[in-house]
N, C-alpha and C positions, 0 to 999 in steps of 0.2 A: 561440503556445497557438492552440486548437482548438475549432472548432463538436463538437458530437456529436448526432447525428441519432437518431433513438428505439432502431434495436435498439445502438444505440453504448452508451445511457443503460441500457439492458435487462440488457446485459451486465455493467456497469461494476454497479447495485444488486445482481445478482445477486452478485458479487463479496465489496461492500462486508456483504453480508445474513450472507455466513456469517464473513468477518471481527469482524464485529459478536457474534455464535452465541459466538462461540469464546471471543472474550475477554471476555466478560461471565460465560463459563463456569469463569473461573479469578479471577472475585470483580474485576474492573478495571473502572470506572465511565463515563461518558463524560463530556467536557468539551470546549467549541469556547471559542476566541479569535478575534479581531477579525484582518482579515485587513493592517491596516494596524499599524504599533509604532513609537513613538521609534524613529529612530535609533541614539541612542545605545542603545538595548535589545541591537542585533543587530551595531553595528561594533563588532568587537577579537575575537569569540567563534569567529570560524569559519577564524582563520588568511588572512594576505593573499593568498591566492586567490579563498576565500571574501569576503572587503572585496567583492572585485573585480568578483562576480556579483551582488551587490546591486541588486534595485531602487528606486531609489532618490528619493523624493514632491518635487519641487522650494517652495520655502514660495510661498503663495497671497495672493492680497488686493496689500495697499501694499507686503508685500517679496515679488512674485515678481521684479519686477527683480533683486535680489539674485542670480539665479541659485543661492542654495545650499537646501541640502536638512535637514528637520527633521524628517520620515517617511522610512517604508521600505516596501515588501513584505516579509513574513515570508517567510524563507529557507527555514528548518524549521517542525516544529513545539516543537522541544526547548525553546530558547529560550525562546520564549513560555510555556511551562510553568513552566520556573526564576521567570520571573520572578510569574506565578502564585501560585505557591506562597510567593514570597516575599510578596506583594501580600495574601493573602488565609489567612498560614501562623494567625491564631488560629480561621478556621470549618473548616481539612482536620481531617482525624484525624493521628495520629503516622505511619501507616503511611498513605500513600495512593496507590491503586493505578488508575491512569486509562487510558483508550482514547480516543483521537482519531482523525478521519479528515475531512480535511481539505482544501484547495488549500497549495501555499506557489509561489513563485517566484523565477526564478533567470535572469539577463542569460546565459545557457549557448550554447553551439552544439546548435543540435539534432540530434539523430541516434536511431538505430533504440533506440525503446524511452525516450528521453531525448526532452525537451520544455522551453520559458521556462515554462510554468503545469502543473503537476501535482499530483493527491494523494500524501499520506503516511498512511501508515496504523501511526498508533503507537502502541503500547500501552507505558507506565512503568510504575516498582514508588518511591519518595521515601521514604525515613527507615529504610532498615535494608541494613546492610554486608556481610549473610551472602549468601554464595554462593547460596544458595538460593533466591532473585533470579534472578542468571544461566542455572541451572537451569530456573526454572519461565519464564523466559522463550523460552529453547529450546525449551520444549516447547509453549507456546503457540503458539508460528508454525509448531511444525512440522505440531500439529491444525490449525493453516487450514491449510497446503499442502497437505495429505494428503486433506481434503476436498473439498478444489478438485479431486483427482486427482491431481496431482504424484506420482511416485513415484524420480525418480532427483537428488533435489537434496541436497546439502549443505551442510550448517553447517560452516565455517571456523571457528577459533578462535584468538586470540590474546593476548595481555596488554600494555598499554601501560606496564609497568614492565621486563617480559622485553627490551622491543625496548628501552629506554632502558641496557638494562643492556648488551644486545648492542654497539646503537653506541657505547655508551663500552667494553666491550672490545676495539672494531674500531681503535678510538683518534679517535673523536668528539670533541669537545667540547662540555658540554651544551646550547649556545647555538646548535650545529648539529643537535643533531638532532628538532629542530622542521622546515624545511626538508629535513632527509632523508626524513622519515617519508613527508611529501607527495609525494618524487620515486616513494618505495617504492611508495606507495598504488598508482601508473601501473602497476604490472606486469604487471595482466592485459592492459590496452590496449597499451602499448608493447613488451611482453618486458622482458630482463635489457637487452639493448644501450641499448633508448628509458633505462630507469634509470641505466645508469653514462653515459651523456651526460646527464642531466639532471643526477645528482653533480656532473659535472664540471664543467657550467655553476654550480652552486651553491656552488662551490668548496670541493669536498671531496676532497681528497687522494689520488692514484693508490694507496696505496699502501691506504688507507681502504677508498678503491672496489673493489682485487681481493677484500679482506676479506666486502665486502657480497656482492659476487659470490658467492663459496664460500659462503657462507651459504645466500643467495635462490636462486641459479640449479643448487644442486644437489640437490634436491627431498632426500626424509625418505625412511627406511628403512620396513621392516614393524612393525617395533618401535619406531615415533618417538618416545612418550613414554620407551623406556630410551635410546633416542638422546640425547635433550634431559634428561635424569637423567644422563647421565657428561656432560654439558658444564658443570654446575650450578657445582663447582669454579674455572671459569674465572668466573663471572657475582662480582658484589656480595650484600651480603644481601637487598635489594631484589629483583634479576633471582630468587633462591632463593624469595623472599618469592609473589613473582606466580607461580613455579612450583608449590609446595601450593595458591595459590588457582584455578592449571586443576586442579590433581589434582580438589580437593572440589568441582568443579565436573562435573568426569566423572565424580566418586563418586555424585553427589549425584544425576542425570542417569540411571543405570545401572538396566536396567528398564523404563526409558519412550521413548517412540516415538524422541524425536529420538536418544537411546543411540546407534544405531547409524552415524546421522549425522553425529557429530559427529567434528569432523577436525582436529589442530592443522595452523595452519598459519605457521610465524614470519615468511616474506611480507606475510601480512597486516595492514595498520598502519591502515587507515581516518586519511583525510585532516584532519577535523576536530579542533582544538585543543583541543578541553574532554575530551575523553577522558583517563580516568586509572588504569583497569584493566583489566579484562577487555573484551574486545573480539570480536564475530562477524559472520557476513555466512554471507547465503543464494544461492547461484549451482547453476545447470544449465545444461549441457554448450551447449546451445543460443545460450547470449545472453551473448557480450563484457559483462562488467559483472554486476553484483548484484541479488539479487531484494527484496533489503533487507539490512540492515546495523543496527548497533547498537549499545553497552557504556554500561559502568558512568563519571559523570562527576559525583565526589563532590564539585566544584570550584566546577559552572556554581549553582548558589543561592547560592551564599556570595556570588558579585560582586556581587548584587539584596542580599542581607543579611547583615548581622553576623556569623553564628555557620555556620558547616560544616554541611551536614547531605546525606548520604550517597542517590544517585540510580541508577537504570539502566531503560535502557531498551532498544525495538526499532521500527524502523519496514522496514515493507514500500512496497514501490513499487505501486503501484495500475496505473501504466501498463505497466509492463515487464510485471507479470503478466499485464494484457491482452492484451499482446503475443505473448506466447510462447501463451497458452493459444488464442487466433484462429490462430494459425501450427499448432498442434499438434490444431486440432479438437476443442476439451477441454468448450465447453461442451453441455449436456446436449439432448437434443433439445427436450427439452419444454418451453425455455425461450419464451416467450411470443414469437414476432414480428412476432403480427397486434396490430392496433387493439382488436380486439373478436371476442365470439365467436360473435354473428349480429347482422345489419342484419336492420332494419327495413324497407320498402320500400310504398310505396302511391303509386295510379293519380292520385289527387286532392289537392291539395293542401286542399281541406276536410275530407279524411279527418285533418287532421296532428292536430288534439286527439287523438283516437282512437290512434295509433303514438306520441302521448306519454303518456299513459295503460298503453298496452299494452306501452311500453317500462319506464314506471317496477316493473310487477310484474314483468319478469320480469329486471330489476336487483333489483330483491329476493329474487331466486330464486339471488343467487349471477351471475349472467352479467354477461360484459358487454356492452351495449350501443351498438351506433350507430343513427342515427336519418338515414336518408337524408335531405336536407333538402328535395330540389327532386321536381316531378313524373313525370320524365325515364320514356320509355317504358320500361316495364321489363327488356327485354334492357340496356340501358343500365348499369342501376344495377346488375343482376346482373353484369355484367363489370367495373361498381367493386370489386365485393365479393370478386370472383375474382382479381381485380387487388391488390389489399390482404390477401388470405391468411383472408380472413374466412369462415369454415367454409359458416358454415350463415345462408341469406337467409328472414325471417319477410315473407313477403305480407301486405298486409292491406288488401283491397277491400272493395267494396259488401257481397257476399257474404257475407266472411268475419266484417263490421264486424254483420251485418242475424242470425246466428247466430251469435256468439256466441266465433266460433272465431280460426284463424291457419293456414292455408298455410308448410308450413317446406319449405326445400330445402336437403338436403345438396350444395354445391355439388361438389366429389370422386366423391362416390359416386354423382353422377346420380341421389340418389332424393327421392323428397317425401311429406307425411306432411299431416293434417288431424288439429291440436288443437285441445279446448276453450281459451279463451284462460286460462282459474285452472289448469291442469295442463301449459301449454304448457310453463314455466320448467322444473321436472322432468324431463320428458321429451326435451329440447335438449338437459340435463347429462347425463341416463342416455347419449345416444348421442356425446356429448362425449366421455366416459369408455370404451366402449364401443370406437370408432371413433379414441381415442387422437388 
């Protein structure tokens, strides 16, 4: 878990601002949930490995000595959303489209772009089983990444029922599917040899392992849709229906910004156990792991409610986006990196009331203003402003106070101008714009 210094926060707010703007453009509404959930709300929703990564909170007060946990920090934003839908169903529309940008916690081993506390930027549609939902999610996250400046990302696409049909075809029993999917999900981290070793450790026999290797290790031809279509006779009806669903998503995305980025990938598994249909993941070449992922989870809300409600969502990982953007130098040079546009300096502490009034007027003009609180030597004050990257210093001495003026130094340009106090704000703003 980390501290975020001012520059870090500015970069985070810049990315979050673009994500919110794009999501709202697609009609998604904001939602927030508590950091803490009842432990039974979270347990059993993420598979055995996920259960081990949940930060549990021990019982308090008179129950502290029991050593038992009754609460937990939220592991993701999807399960809390399902709980909200169940608890507030009467207050929500039949089709509920929401976005949520909040921290989550996982007791994981930190790595590049992976932390124990991190922000997820979720977008979900609840109430429709139409493939329009998946197509729109792909479009929305594509728009986010394009506006942030990414050009080399791919949206990997697969389907849980297609995976299940393949696993059945290669000889796995249904009760082995979950453990096999968790192993396959690690392909980008441990490569095919690591996946095979984990499958063996999980009890998958050699014949099935070899067929899985042929399937996920060989890659796909250029005409991968045609290649998959030729395999359909080998699959059961649920596998063929999954293929038709993927085709529908592809067709609905045609002509959109995401169309050229959709890439069928039968090795994509998504380790979370609640996925039921199409699954997606966004990758860039220079990051092990993904920038985000998601899929359809039609049964999750039903765990909290005695009825099935279709649902589908996508989560962008803020931290990983920030890591890649920082390494690639993708943040705009105009992104504010200083605490103020102008600093007011005085010679005498008795002049502070005047400085405060002038600062208020400058702020009213739209400037960010810092008042240096001590009457240090002017050279020391100017040195402080320069060290913080503040471009202008407004000097307020006895002559300026008597004449109603303000002496303004532009530090980088090494120029100095005198303005009427009433017009100083507009003049500084003009200089800021002209000098960039």
